[in-house]
N, C-alpha and C positions, 0 to 999 in steps of 0.2 A: 505494500500498498504506501504509494505517494503522494499522492494528492488530497488536501483536506479544500471545500469547501463550503462558507459559512451563506447561510440564508439571510435575507434584509432580517427576520425574526431574531434570528441567534444574535445580528448584528445588534439589535435595540436591546436584547436582553443583556448583552457586556455595553451598550451607555447606560440604562437604566442600573446596574449593577454599578458602574461606574461612580454615579451620582449620589447613588444611597450612600456610598461609604465615603466618598468625598465628602459628604453634610456632616459623618458623623467624626473626621478628623483631614483637616487639609492635609493630602498626600494619600492620604490612604486608599483613593480612587486610584492612584496612578499604582499602588502595590497593587492594587485588586487585576488590574488589569494589564501588566505584566507575569502574574500568576498564571492567570486564567489564558494568555496568551499563548505562556510557556506548556500550560498543558494541551493546549489545544495542539501545540506544533508536535508533542509527544505522539499524535494519533499517527503521524507517519510511519509510527513505529508498529504504534501495538492498536490501532484499527481492528474492528471483529474480534479483540478478548475479550473485552467486556461483555457482562450480565445482559439478556433483553431483557429489556422489564417492562415493556408496553409492546403489544404491537409488533414491527418490526425494529423498533428503538432499543439499540444499545446504550447502558448509560455509562458515563467516567465520571470516577467522581474527581472533584478539586483535590489538591492536593493542600493547599492553605486554607482556603473556605468556602463553606457548607453549600456548597456549589453543583448542579449535576450537567455535564453536557452530553444532551440526548442526539445521535447521531443516527445516519444509517449506511448502508453499504449501497456504491453502486457501480461495480466493476472494480477500479482501480483507484477507486474516489471515496473518501468519509465526508458523509454530508451531513453539518451540524445543523439544528432544527432549531432546536432551543437550548440556552443555558440559564436554569432555571436555577431561584435558591430551591434548597431543599427542604426549608423550614415553612414552605408553604403547604397548607392544607393538600392530600393527595388528591382528593378529587379536584383540586384547582389543577392538579399538574398533570392528569388524565385527558381534562377539557383542554388545555392549550394542547399537548401533544393532538387531539382530535381535529383539530384545524386544515 
């Protein structure tokens, strides 16, 4: 696996997470974004090894933040559909992934 594609929805999730943490403490948003980008880059090697948790969505857990990276596999590409704070209601998460 060598390609990664972020959906527009996943990009919005990253932005939302950035602003959430940035309002908690200046600079924390940058740290969040950096950590999540590192997690996402690791999918170049590890895509497909994560547990399937809903429909065809694999979930990779962030190493530093309570977020899950939800992706599917398409040939040689991991497509990231959502980056979700896992402290949310599980039904809310299922609804978001049903889009």
